[in-house]
N, C-alpha and C positions, 0 to 999 in steps of 0.2 A: 475741529482742525481735520482735514480732507488726507485722505494715504498720499495723495497726490502731491502733497504739500511738501513733504518730507524725502529726499533724494535718497537717502541710504535704503528705504523702503522700494522704493522705483526699481533699484539695479539687484533685487535679490531675485534669482529665478522660484518659479514653484519646485519643490522637490520631486526628483523623476519618482514615480509611482510603478511597484514592482507589478508586472503583469503578471495574475493568477488565469494560470493554467487550469483547465475543465476536467474534471474526472470522470466527467459524463461516458465519452468514448474508452474508456479504462473500465468501465465497471463491468461486472457480472451482473445478468440480470432473468435468465432465464432458470426456470427449477433443474431442468435436464444439467444446464453448465455445470452449477452446484454440488449435483450428485455425479457426475462425472468426474469432476475434482476431486472429491471425497474419495471416488473407489482409486484413482490414479495415484491421488498423492501417497497412499499406503501406509504410511504414518501420521500422527498428530504428533504437530511438533508442541513445547511450551514454554510458555517465558512465565516474570514474573505474574504479569496481569492478565494474560492472555493465551491460547492455544492460537495454533494454524496451520494451516495447510498450505502447502506448494505442488501443484502439479503441471507436467509438460500439458503445451494445449496441443492437439491431434494438429491442427494447421497454424503452426507458429507465423503470427501477424504483429502481434502489439503483448503489450504486458494489459492484462486485467486482473482485479482485483472485486474483490466480495466481501460482505461486514454480514455476520450474523449472531444475531441478538436477540437471544431466546426470553421466551416472559419469568424464567426462574431470576433473571437478574431484577425486575421490576417491575414496575407499570410502565406503561406508554410513555408520560412523559419522561421517565427516566429512562427507557431504552431510546427514545428518540435522539436525547441529548448524548446520550454514548456515542448515536453513529452520525449527529453533528460534529462530537468533538474529532472521532474518529477521520471521517471524511475532511474536515478541515487539514488538520495536517499529513495527509496523503495528499491531498490538494498541492502543500505547500512543496511537497517532497515527491512527484509524479514522475518524476525523471529517474526516479531511482528504482521503480518498479521492475522484477525483471523482465525482459525482453522474452517473450514467448513460451511466458508460465499463466499461470491463473494461481492467484493468492486468496487465499481465505481466512479471515480476521474473525475468531470469535471470542470475545472479550469476556473475563469475567467480573465478579460483582464489584471488586475493587477498583474497576475501572472509573466507577461515579465517586471518588473520593478522591481519587489520586490528583496530583496537581497537573497543570498541562504541560509546563515543560517537563517534567517525568513521562507521562505518557510518550509526548513529540520523542523522544530520548528511546524509549523502550520500541517504538515504531520503527526509527532509524536502526535499530540492532536488530530488530527482525529483519527489515529488509537488507543490510548488509549481510545475514546471515541466508536469506533466501537468496541472492545473486552469488554467491559464494557456493549455497548447493547446485543452482543452475550452474556453474563454471566448470563445479569436480563433474556433472551430468555430462555435460558438451564435452568434455576430457576425455570420461572414458566409453562412449560413444565412438568417435571416431579410431579407439585404438582396438576396440571390438571388432570393427568392419575392416581393419588394416590385418588384424588376424586372420579374420576370416578367407580374405584375400588371398593370403600367403599360404594359404591350408590350400588352396586351389590348385 
């Protein structure tokens, strides 16, 4: 029996596919960008299974993210698996990256065994914290400039 002979199947439309956003434009690529972000970040922040750095960009254009997975984590196939998982999560939530900042994620070895949903929840928590820190930084900069102008 063919599908065309069943009228109920003909009326069903295919499910709309979610458009996958690309992370390619939002990735840190140069060693110099990583080094600048490490020095500008000032301090390392920690979460349950990773460390992260947030640094303002010199010329704020868009959000950028970098992943660093050291050899201490494991063999190459394990490090690549971690990076694939992190990129997939970031690709799903690219709109939450803090605009005008560089975010570097440095996972710990526990990321190898953590469930994907828990890892996604942790990344979302980090993105919320990064956006909150960026908002605080943006609020404090204009106040300083206003105080400097009123002193003149």
